[in-house]
C-alpha positions as a printed NumPy array, in Angstrom:
array([[ -2.038,   7.202, -59.845],
       [ -1.254,   6.389, -63.602],
       [ -1.009,  10.069, -64.657],
       [  1.314,  10.452, -61.492],
       [  3.584,   7.732, -62.772],
       [  3.591,   9.05 , -66.491],
       [  4.586,  12.584, -64.89 ],
       [  7.485,  11.127, -63.03 ],
       [  8.833,   9.146, -66.   ],
       [  8.442,  12.145, -68.174],
       [ 10.459,  14.234, -65.539],
       [ 12.981,  11.472, -65.096],
       [ 13.522,  11.197, -69.02 ],
       [ 13.726,  15.071, -69.429],
       [ 16.519,  14.75 , -66.738],
       [ 18.471,  12.492, -69.139],
       [ 19.366,  15.505, -71.505],
       [ 22.033,  13.908, -73.395],
       [ 22.597,  10.434, -75.076],
       [ 25.397,   9.605, -72.615],
       [ 23.194,   9.69 , -69.49 ],
       [ 20.459,   7.933, -71.334],
       [ 22.889,   5.019, -72.536],
       [ 24.225,   5.063, -68.943],
       [ 20.756,   4.381, -67.527],
       [ 19.702,   1.832, -70.04 ],
       [ 23.049,  -0.292, -69.851],
       [ 21.47 ,  -2.53 , -67.147],
       [ 18.29 ,  -3.119, -69.065],
       [ 20.288,  -3.764, -72.384],
       [ 22.732,  -6.213, -70.273],
       [ 19.543,  -7.97 , -68.83 ],
       [ 18.222,  -8.43 , -72.486],
       [ 21.551,  -9.782, -73.718],
       [ 21.602, -12.142, -70.95 ],
       [ 18.108, -13.428, -71.389],
       [ 18.836, -13.798, -75.185],
       [ 22.013, -15.754, -74.505],
       [ 20.355, -17.922, -72.289],
       [ 17.378, -18.839, -74.354],
       [ 19.733, -19.629, -77.399],
       [ 21.668, -21.992, -75.188],
       [ 18.57 , -23.617, -73.913],
       [ 17.293, -23.949, -77.411],
       [ 20.459, -25.389, -78.86 ],
       [ 20.684, -27.755, -75.969],
       [ 16.963, -29.098, -76.384],
       [ 17.416, -29.25 , -80.332],
       [ 20.525, -31.379, -79.709],
       [ 18.662, -33.648, -77.406],
       [ 15.653, -34.014, -79.896],
       [ 18.072, -34.855, -82.744],
       [ 19.887, -37.106, -80.597],
       [ 16.611, -38.902, -79.302],
       [ 15.435, -39.026, -82.93 ],
       [ 18.56 , -40.609, -84.13 ],
       [ 18.893, -43.011, -81.609],
       [ 14.946, -43.809, -81.766],
       [ 15.469, -44.721, -85.46 ],
       [ 18.538, -46.804, -84.862],
       [ 16.872, -48.646, -82.015],
       [ 13.587, -49.474, -84.041],
       [ 15.943, -50.73 , -86.994],
       [ 17.738, -52.83 , -84.428],
       [ 14.257, -54.171, -82.908],
       [ 13.223, -55.212, -86.554],
       [ 16.339, -57.336, -87.043],
       [ 15.746, -58.946, -83.731],
       [ 14.481, -62.667, -83.992],
       [ 14.668, -63.531, -80.112],
       [ 12.165, -61.727, -77.811],
       [ 14.332, -61.787, -74.924],
       [ 17.149, -60.191, -76.745],
       [ 14.795, -57.623, -78.053],
       [ 13.492, -56.714, -74.615],
       [ 17.117, -56.58 , -73.452],
       [ 17.86 , -54.239, -76.419],
       [ 15.102, -52.219, -75.38 ],
       [ 15.899, -51.996, -71.898],
       [ 19.38 , -50.748, -72.597],
       [ 17.907, -48.461, -75.118],
       [ 15.549, -46.981, -72.512],
       [ 18.345, -46.614, -69.804],
       [ 20.562, -44.867, -72.284],
       [ 17.753, -42.667, -73.244],
       [ 17.145, -41.8  , -69.508],
       [ 20.853, -41.053, -68.947],
       [ 20.894, -38.418, -71.807],
       [ 17.668, -36.86 , -70.708],
       [ 18.863, -36.518, -67.298],
       [ 22.234, -34.917, -68.576],
       [ 20.372, -32.723, -70.562],
       [ 18.196, -31.445, -67.545],
       [ 21.226, -30.881, -65.656],
       [ 22.958, -28.739, -68.304],
       [ 19.66 , -26.834, -68.72 ],
       [ 19.408, -26.149, -64.764],
       [ 23.419, -25.101, -64.97 ],
       [ 22.495, -22.716, -67.752],
       [ 19.593, -21.172, -66.074],
       [ 21.408, -21.099, -62.423],
       [ 24.44 , -19.134, -63.986],
       [ 22.277, -16.709, -65.772],
       [ 19.965, -16.227, -62.344],
       [ 23.367, -15.391, -60.484],
       [ 24.403, -13.036, -63.296],
       [ 21.236, -11.368, -63.253],
       [ 21.185, -11.022, -59.387],
       [ 24.721,  -9.692, -59.562],
       [ 23.564,  -7.234, -62.258],
       [ 20.602,  -6.039, -60.095],
       [ 22.893,  -5.668, -57.203],
       [ 25.193,  -3.519, -59.282],
       [ 22.446,  -1.295, -60.62 ],
       [ 21.031,  -0.799, -57.227],
       [ 24.431,   0.376, -55.806],
       [ 25.16 ,   2.578, -58.731],
       [ 21.371,   4.054, -58.532],
       [ 22.114,   4.746, -54.77 ],
       [ 25.476,   6.182, -55.455],
       [ 24.177,   8.326, -58.29 ],
       [ 20.964,   9.595, -55.988],
       [ 23.601,  10.635, -53.084],
       [ 25.526,  12.533, -55.507],
       [ 22.517,  14.202, -57.091],
       [ 21.369,  15.097, -53.21 ],
       [ 24.761,  16.364, -52.338],
       [ 24.742,  18.518, -55.368],
       [ 21.361,  19.882, -54.614],
       [ 21.99 ,  20.518, -51.242],
       [ 25.265,  22.376, -51.972],
       [ 23.616,  24.361, -54.886],
       [ 20.494,  25.236, -52.309],
       [ 23.076,  26.814, -49.687]])
């Protein structure tokens, strides 16, 4: 089976006898790689910004807590900090979800377009082969 797949791949690659054909065939794959790269970069930047914010806010909260003399005020300050932290983490998760959802939609459209092009090309090739056989 592996030999058959290898032979089919080799035959397909030989049919791409010029650079333009190869570039056209590889375009969807290259676009997919670009989409994935862009998505990963966005997610890394978002997570980096979130972690920086959390670290800065935590340092500020620690400093504020050490200055507190009243336990009730310290507890209230910690409660406010925790609620703000939760809101930031929730917002970050929503942003990440939005990025992944957008990328998923773009990939779906890419696959649909690629399949439509492949089907069209296959029909054209079959029509040419049929015409040549007559």
